[in-house]
C-alpha angles and dihedrals in degrees: 000000000000115000121231111216135187103226128204116202116196122184114229103187138023100254106016145020140044135194117226119207136173097059139101109210093194090080128066111266126226116245094256092055091048089052092049091054091046092052091047088052092052091048099044102025092220128039128192133211127189136197096026122156103210129147125194093281093047093049091050092048092050092049094048090064086071101042148306117314130234126226111274095269137328090253099038116108100160109054117159113293113273091006107082091163094066122096110191113210110206124131090223091067092054092048089054091052103038103023139267092290093063096107093051092047090049090055090053091053090063093088094174139022093267103036093108090067113104146153111230117272099337087159084080118081089233106037117196114286091219142352132217119201123191125196117224103163124010132170123253090252139018129014096106120162124218131206131194130206108238092189091057090045091054093046089050092064120095116261095252091051092048089052090050098050092042090079100041128106129200137197117235127198140149116279091017112187094007124117105212120232124223090255090060090070099119094046094046092047091053091050094046092046090052099035119185118179125161140171114227134178111262086228118039128197112229108241093216105036103024090230119145118234135182106252104196128101135177093235097063113006109103104176145328111262116244097016126104117256091257094046092047094050093049095047092047092047089053091050093045090053088050097050093047097050106132094234091065094052142084128198122213126204109212126222128178106279095026120135131195119197115189138180103240090196093064107029146057123200140203121223114215121264099178096093102054093100094048132079097232132129122241117170124173133163127219136196126183134206119231110258136204128240112281117249124208129219089260092053096257111153119209115263134209118243095172135357128014141272119304108244142143097296121077117266094199112119100165 
């Protein structure tokens, strides 16, 4: 039977983030509680829960109260058995798949201070509407994740610059801006065999709140359509600097049983890179909610260049 909870929502930063207490996510929630969480998510862009006792099934059940779930990831062909929606985030898994040098290669891909920032799977024409990440095992120190408010970043631009970017479009793909090395062969083959490329508005209008948000990120945005290579790079660098300004961000310290639930249409996030040189275990599990195609202020709707929409069935073909 659905559980009625008395929630407490406490803001944790000036522009983004709130911690929700007074709720046990392992039980079905009544509609009013689901709506309270949804509205907190719209208001604060990312919400955090602590001390939860969810397994894979419980995480999936909680997420389904907010929408239909995607497959684990467009390039994931080995999700946990009986839980195809779960993407397990653990560097050891990637080393098993792509070789023992994966962590070093991943460091090299970070071609600038902010290149680890990304919005989940914007290579797809319908990126996830939201993501829910659950911590299973975390180290005693380090491994924090950061989020940034892309609505606040857009609103922080001058009016002439907002008017300029309102009409731009950008192409998104995996490994954007990175020139693969020979040792990246397995990773590059998987991406090319399961190609996803899309054109999105540089500014998207949130389908629920009507807010405008910058919709570019260093992890996936390859170039701005119609600009020269130099113009595109300089405009993107300006926007990347804007979305990663510290005042628009929040940093979360993980504990076992912590959950982060973020609006993928209004945020970007930064995975930690401070543990790569240490022999520590950090295992988290993510699910994502199926999203719609972004729409720009001028009515432009995102278009597929390669691949297909990201939905519940696996996209992996090789």
